LUMFI-399203 format. One record per residue: residue number from 1; residue in three letters; x, y, z of N, C-alpha, C, O in turn. Coordinates in Angstrom, 2 decimals. Atoms other than C-alpha are relative to their C-alpha. Layout:
! residues N
PT | num | residuo | n_east | n_north | n_up | ca_east | ca_north | ca_up | c_east | c_north | c_up | o_east | o_north | o_up
PT | NUM | ALA | X | Y | Z | X | Y | Z | X | Y | Z | X | Y | Z
...
***
This chain:
! residues 67
PT | num | residuo | n_east | n_north | n_up | ca_east | ca_north | ca_up | c_east | c_north | c_up | o_east | o_north | o_up
PT | 1 | MET | -1.05 | -0.21 | 1.09 | -91.68 | -80.72 | -88.82 | 1.10 | 0.54 | 0.53 | 1.11 | 0.94 | 1.70
PT | 2 | PRO | -1.07 | -1.07 | -0.30 | -88.28 | -79.03 | -88.90 | -0.63 | 0.93 | -0.94 | -1.60 | 1.15 | -1.66
PT | 3 | LYS | 0.10 | -1.49 | 0.71 | -87.65 | -76.11 | -90.01 | 0.73 | 0.68 | -0.85 | 1.93 | 0.86 | -0.64
PT | 4 | LEU | -0.01 | -0.32 | 1.08 | -87.70 | -74.51 | -93.34 | 1.31 | 0.93 | 0.48 | 1.28 | 1.63 | 1.50
PT | 5 | LYS | -0.91 | -1.26 | 0.13 | -84.01 | -72.43 | -94.13 | -0.52 | 1.22 | -0.94 | -1.51 | 0.88 | -1.59
PT | 6 | THR | -0.38 | -1.42 | 0.09 | -83.86 | -68.89 | -95.32 | 1.44 | -0.07 | -1.46 | 2.49 | -0.69 | -1.26
PT | 7 | HIS | -0.66 | 0.55 | 0.68 | -82.01 | -68.85 | -98.66 | 0.58 | 1.72 | 0.01 | 0.20 | 2.76 | -0.52
PT | 8 | LYS | -0.90 | -1.10 | -0.51 | -79.31 | -66.45 | -97.13 | 0.86 | 1.41 | -1.60 | 1.43 | 2.50 | -1.47
PT | 9 | GLY | -0.25 | -0.92 | 1.27 | -78.59 | -65.01 | -101.42 | -1.00 | 0.58 | 0.16 | -0.83 | 1.80 | 0.24
PT | 10 | ALA | 1.03 | -0.37 | 0.17 | -82.07 | -64.55 | -101.30 | -0.53 | 1.19 | 0.98 | -1.20 | 2.11 | 0.51
PT | 11 | ARG | 0.02 | -0.61 | -1.19 | -82.36 | -62.80 | -98.02 | 0.12 | 1.40 | -0.30 | -0.84 | 2.07 | -0.69
PT | 12 | SER | -1.34 | -0.46 | 0.95 | -79.58 | -60.40 | -99.06 | -0.77 | 1.26 | -1.03 | -0.43 | 2.44 | -0.91
PT | 13 | ARG | 0.59 | -0.41 | 1.56 | -81.73 | -59.06 | -102.39 | -1.49 | 0.36 | -0.14 | -2.02 | 1.40 | -0.52
PT | 14 | PHE | 1.42 | -0.57 | -0.67 | -85.12 | -59.21 | -101.47 | -0.47 | 0.19 | 1.11 | 0.01 | -0.29 | 2.14
PT | 15 | CYS | 0.32 | -0.40 | -1.66 | -87.41 | -57.53 | -98.79 | -1.06 | 0.46 | -0.79 | -1.16 | 0.96 | -1.91
PT | 16 | ILE | 0.76 | -0.03 | 1.00 | -90.79 | -57.68 | -98.75 | -0.65 | 0.94 | 0.99 | -0.32 | 1.10 | 2.16
PT | 17 | THR | 0.40 | -1.52 | -0.32 | -92.98 | -54.53 | -98.21 | -1.58 | -0.86 | 1.17 | -2.10 | -1.98 | 1.22
PT | 18 | GLY | 1.81 | -0.07 | -0.89 | -96.58 | -54.08 | -95.46 | -0.32 | -1.30 | -0.76 | -0.14 | -2.47 | -0.42
PT | 19 | THR | 0.36 | 0.43 | 0.35 | -97.98 | -55.11 | -98.11 | -0.32 | -1.28 | -1.01 | -1.24 | -1.45 | -1.81
PT | 20 | GLY | -0.56 | 1.80 | 0.64 | -96.38 | -59.16 | -99.32 | 0.17 | 0.63 | -0.78 | -1.00 | 1.02 | -0.91
PT | 21 | LYS | -0.90 | -1.06 | 1.27 | -94.77 | -56.93 | -102.15 | 1.39 | -0.86 | 0.36 | 1.75 | -1.40 | 1.40
PT | 22 | ILE | -1.43 | 0.86 | -0.35 | -91.40 | -58.55 | -102.61 | 0.40 | 1.25 | -1.45 | -0.37 | 1.46 | -2.38
PT | 23 | MET | -0.66 | -0.55 | -0.10 | -89.11 | -56.13 | -103.81 | 1.86 | 0.20 | -0.44 | 2.73 | -0.23 | 0.31
PT | 24 | ARG | -1.07 | 0.60 | -0.11 | -85.89 | -55.87 | -105.35 | 1.39 | 1.26 | -0.58 | 1.13 | 2.44 | -0.79
PT | 25 | VAL | -1.10 | -1.66 | 0.65 | -82.61 | -53.29 | -106.68 | 0.20 | -0.85 | -0.91 | 0.18 | -2.08 | -0.90
PT | 26 | LYS | -0.06 | 0.74 | 1.00 | -81.97 | -53.46 | -110.04 | 1.68 | -0.16 | -0.29 | 2.64 | 0.60 | -0.35
PT | 27 | GLY | -1.92 | 0.40 | 1.01 | -78.61 | -55.42 | -111.47 | 1.14 | 1.32 | -0.29 | 0.46 | 2.34 | -0.37
PT | 28 | GLY | -1.89 | -1.16 | 0.24 | -74.79 | -52.76 | -112.09 | -0.84 | 0.70 | 0.56 | -1.67 | 1.12 | -0.26
PT | 29 | LYS | 0.28 | -1.16 | -0.59 | -76.14 | -50.49 | -109.62 | 1.71 | 0.60 | 0.49 | 2.04 | 1.72 | 0.89
PT | 30 | SER | -1.67 | -0.09 | -1.26 | -71.88 | -51.12 | -108.10 | 0.72 | 0.25 | -0.98 | 1.54 | 1.16 | -0.81
PT | 31 | HIS | -0.98 | -0.33 | 0.16 | -70.21 | -51.31 | -110.78 | 0.05 | 0.00 | -1.21 | -0.81 | -0.50 | -1.94
PT | 32 | LEU | -0.44 | -0.70 | 0.68 | -68.15 | -49.74 | -113.26 | -1.18 | 1.58 | 0.16 | -2.32 | 1.23 | -0.10
PT | 33 | ARG | 1.74 | -0.94 | -0.71 | -71.04 | -46.54 | -112.23 | 1.16 | 1.13 | 0.19 | 1.02 | 1.55 | 1.34
PT | 34 | ARG | -1.01 | -0.72 | -0.49 | -67.48 | -43.84 | -112.36 | -0.66 | 0.77 | -2.04 | -1.26 | 1.84 | -2.01
PT | 35 | LYS | 1.17 | 0.35 | 1.16 | -69.22 | -43.73 | -116.21 | -1.06 | 0.94 | -0.88 | -1.30 | 1.63 | -1.88
PT | 36 | LYS | 2.09 | 0.08 | 0.25 | -72.86 | -43.57 | -115.86 | 0.09 | 1.45 | 0.42 | 0.99 | 2.11 | 0.94
PT | 37 | THR | -0.03 | -1.49 | 0.33 | -74.11 | -40.31 | -116.19 | -0.78 | -0.01 | 1.15 | -1.00 | -1.16 | 1.52
PT | 38 | ALA | 0.93 | 0.05 | -1.37 | -76.47 | -39.21 | -112.74 | -0.87 | 0.31 | 0.12 | -1.43 | 0.65 | 1.16
PT | 39 | ARG | 1.75 | 0.91 | -0.08 | -79.63 | -39.83 | -114.03 | -0.34 | -1.22 | -0.02 | -1.34 | -1.90 | 0.20
PT | 40 | THR | -0.16 | 1.65 | 0.15 | -78.28 | -42.87 | -114.64 | 0.11 | -1.00 | 1.00 | 0.01 | -2.23 | 1.04
PT | 41 | LYS | -0.61 | 0.62 | -1.19 | -77.29 | -43.46 | -111.57 | -0.74 | -0.12 | 0.99 | -0.58 | -0.93 | 1.90
PT | 42 | ARG | 0.39 | -0.04 | -1.15 | -79.91 | -42.16 | -109.61 | -1.52 | -1.18 | -0.60 | -2.31 | -1.71 | 0.19
PT | 43 | LEU | 0.61 | 1.32 | -0.17 | -82.08 | -44.80 | -111.40 | -0.04 | -1.22 | 0.48 | -0.98 | -2.00 | 0.40
PT | 44 | TYR | -0.25 | 1.58 | -1.05 | -80.92 | -47.75 | -109.41 | -0.11 | -0.07 | 1.08 | 0.08 | -1.08 | 1.75
PT | 45 | ASP | 0.19 | -0.13 | -0.98 | -81.73 | -46.05 | -106.73 | -1.28 | -0.65 | 0.71 | -1.47 | -1.38 | 1.68
PT | 46 | ASP | 2.07 | 0.61 | 0.05 | -85.49 | -46.98 | -106.59 | -0.34 | -1.88 | -0.09 | -0.17 | -2.61 | -1.06
PT | 47 | MET | 0.29 | 1.28 | -0.28 | -86.51 | -50.43 | -105.31 | -1.66 | -0.99 | -1.45 | -2.88 | -0.98 | -1.30
PT | 48 | ILE | 1.24 | 0.36 | 1.08 | -88.94 | -52.16 | -108.51 | -0.91 | -1.44 | 0.63 | -0.13 | -2.16 | 1.26
PT | 49 | PRO | 0.91 | 0.90 | -0.25 | -91.36 | -54.74 | -107.65 | 0.91 | -1.29 | -0.32 | 2.13 | -1.16 | -0.40
PT | 50 | VAL | -0.35 | 1.20 | 0.30 | -90.76 | -58.51 | -108.47 | -1.31 | -0.55 | -1.24 | -2.52 | -0.36 | -1.14
PT | 51 | GLN | 1.12 | 0.28 | 0.93 | -92.30 | -60.17 | -111.97 | -0.85 | -0.70 | 0.60 | -0.66 | -0.62 | 1.81
PT | 52 | PRO | 0.89 | 0.39 | -0.89 | -94.74 | -61.80 | -110.69 | -0.22 | -1.85 | -0.56 | -0.79 | -2.68 | 0.15
PT | 53 | ALA | -0.64 | 1.10 | 0.37 | -93.77 | -65.02 | -112.92 | 1.14 | -0.35 | 0.93 | 1.46 | -1.54 | 0.93
PT | 54 | ASP | -1.36 | 0.20 | -0.28 | -90.59 | -64.73 | -110.91 | -0.84 | -0.15 | 1.88 | -0.04 | -0.58 | 2.71
PT | 55 | ARG | -0.02 | -0.14 | -1.62 | -92.51 | -64.50 | -107.00 | -0.30 | -1.24 | 0.71 | -0.08 | -1.19 | 1.92
PT | 56 | THR | 0.17 | 1.86 | -0.17 | -93.31 | -68.44 | -106.46 | 1.36 | -0.59 | 0.23 | 1.87 | -1.52 | 0.84
PT | 57 | LYS | -2.23 | 0.60 | -0.01 | -89.35 | -68.62 | -107.01 | -0.06 | 0.53 | 1.55 | -0.18 | -0.26 | 2.48
PT | 58 | ILE | -0.49 | -0.73 | -1.06 | -88.86 | -66.25 | -104.26 | -0.46 | -0.21 | 1.03 | 0.24 | -0.17 | 2.04
PT | 59 | LYS | 1.41 | -0.07 | -1.56 | -92.05 | -66.67 | -101.63 | 0.98 | -1.58 | 1.00 | 1.31 | -1.75 | 2.17
PT | 60 | ARG | -0.82 | 0.91 | -0.57 | -90.08 | -70.21 | -101.70 | 1.43 | -0.18 | 0.78 | 1.67 | -1.03 | 1.64
PT | 61 | LEU | -1.26 | -0.17 | -0.33 | -86.51 | -69.23 | -101.06 | 0.09 | 0.52 | 1.31 | 1.01 | 0.21 | 2.07
PT | 62 | LEU | 0.47 | -0.70 | -1.13 | -88.14 | -66.96 | -98.20 | -0.90 | -0.40 | 0.45 | -1.87 | 0.31 | 0.19
PT | 63 | PRO | 1.23 | 0.47 | -0.67 | -90.63 | -69.17 | -96.13 | -0.31 | 0.89 | 1.32 | -1.32 | 0.44 | 1.86
PT | 64 | TYR | 0.15 | -0.51 | -1.00 | -90.67 | -66.89 | -93.25 | 0.06 | 1.34 | -0.69 | -0.25 | 2.19 | 0.14
PT | 65 | GLY | 0.97 | -1.68 | 0.23 | -91.39 | -63.48 | -95.01 | 2.06 | 0.23 | 0.62 | 2.92 | -0.48 | 1.14
PT | 66 | LEU | -0.90 | -0.66 | -0.44 | -88.55 | -61.11 | -94.49 | 0.12 | 1.31 | 1.12 | -0.47 | 2.31 | 0.71
PT | 67 | LYS | 0.50 | -0.70 | -1.26 | -88.14 | -58.91 | -90.55 | 0.46 | 1.35 | -0.60 | 0.31 | 2.39 | 0.04
***
């Protein structure tokens, strides 16, 4: 069987934890950040889990997981 290719955009946007959860960063983290309050900027720092409906699509883009 040929090897499957990893989607490079998905590789940079998602990370898989040791327990198998797929985590992502919120959008809008860097653009127009000067006018946001400090509290709002802190909320962007957290990684949040991906919705269950999207998990199968992302697993297909990342066939071997992430190292």
